[in-house]
C-alpha positions in Angstrom: 0.0 0.0 0.0 1.4 3.4 -0.9 0.8 6.7 0.8 -0.8 9.9 -0.4 -0.5 13.4 0.9 -3.7 15.4 1.0 -4.1 19.1 1.7 -7.0 19.9 4.0 -8.7 23.2 4.7 -10.9 24.2 7.6 -13.7 26.2 6.0 -14.4 28.5 8.9 -10.9 30.0 9.3 -9.3 28.9 6.0 -6.4 27.2 7.7 -4.6 24.6 5.5 -2.7 21.6 6.6 -1.4 18.3 5.1 -2.4 14.8 6.1 -0.5 11.7 4.8 -2.4 8.5 4.7 -2.3 5.1 3.0 -4.3 4.7 -0.2 -5.8 1.5 1.2 -7.3 3.3 4.2 -10.9 4.2 4.2 -12.4 7.7 4.6 -13.2 7.1 8.2 -9.5 6.5 8.8 -8.9 9.8 6.9 -11.3 11.6 9.3 -9.3 10.2 12.3 -6.0 11.3 10.7 -7.4 14.8 10.2 -8.4 15.0 13.8 -4.9 14.1 14.9 -3.6 17.2 13.0 -6.2 19.6 14.5 -5.3 21.5 17.6 -8.1 21.9 20.1 -10.2 19.1 18.6 -10.7 17.2 21.9 -14.5 17.5 21.7 -14.8 16.7 18.0 -15.5 13.2 16.8 -14.4 11.8 13.4 -18.1 11.3 12.5 -18.7 15.0 12.9 -16.3 16.0 10.1 -17.6 16.7 6.6 -15.2 15.8 3.8 -15.3 17.4 0.4 -13.2 16.7 -2.6 -11.9 19.6 -4.6 -9.0 20.4 -7.0 -8.5 24.1 -6.3 -5.3 26.1 -5.7 -4.8 26.7 -2.0 -4.4 30.5 -2.5 -8.0 30.6 -3.9 -9.3 28.6 -0.9 -7.4 30.7 1.6 -8.8 33.9 0.4 -11.6 34.8 2.9 -13.3 36.9 0.2 -13.8 33.8 -1.9 -17.1 31.9 -1.6 -15.6 28.6 -0.7 -18.8 26.7 -1.4 -18.3 27.3 -5.1 -15.3 25.0 -5.0 -16.6 22.1 -3.0 -17.2 19.7 -5.8 -18.1 16.4 -4.2 -19.2 15.6 -0.7 -17.6 12.4 0.5 -20.3 10.5 2.4 -19.4 6.8 2.4 -16.9 6.2 5.2 -16.0 2.8 3.7 -14.7 4.2 0.4 -10.9 3.9 0.1 -8.7 7.0 0.0 -7.0 5.6 -3.2 -10.3 5.3 -5.1 -11.6 8.6 -3.8 -8.5 10.6 -4.7 -7.4 8.7 -7.8 -4.9 10.7 -9.9 -4.0 13.1 -7.2 
């Protein structure tokens, strides 16, 4: 199994961080990996995270004047989907 690096953004404050995870892991594992990177996430559960797939430059997403909803292409709802299949060709 190979690893993939994914850039994540918190919509509310537009902070961006990287998570590295195996392509064979599922999206629930990705949620848990994201939580490990978040400071002050003690009261947040993995099931509370909403994941979206987008292929947008980080400078666009970081701009607080940008309506970020326009760039949220695909809501990732099935926690059993694998990271490799979800982010193919990334």
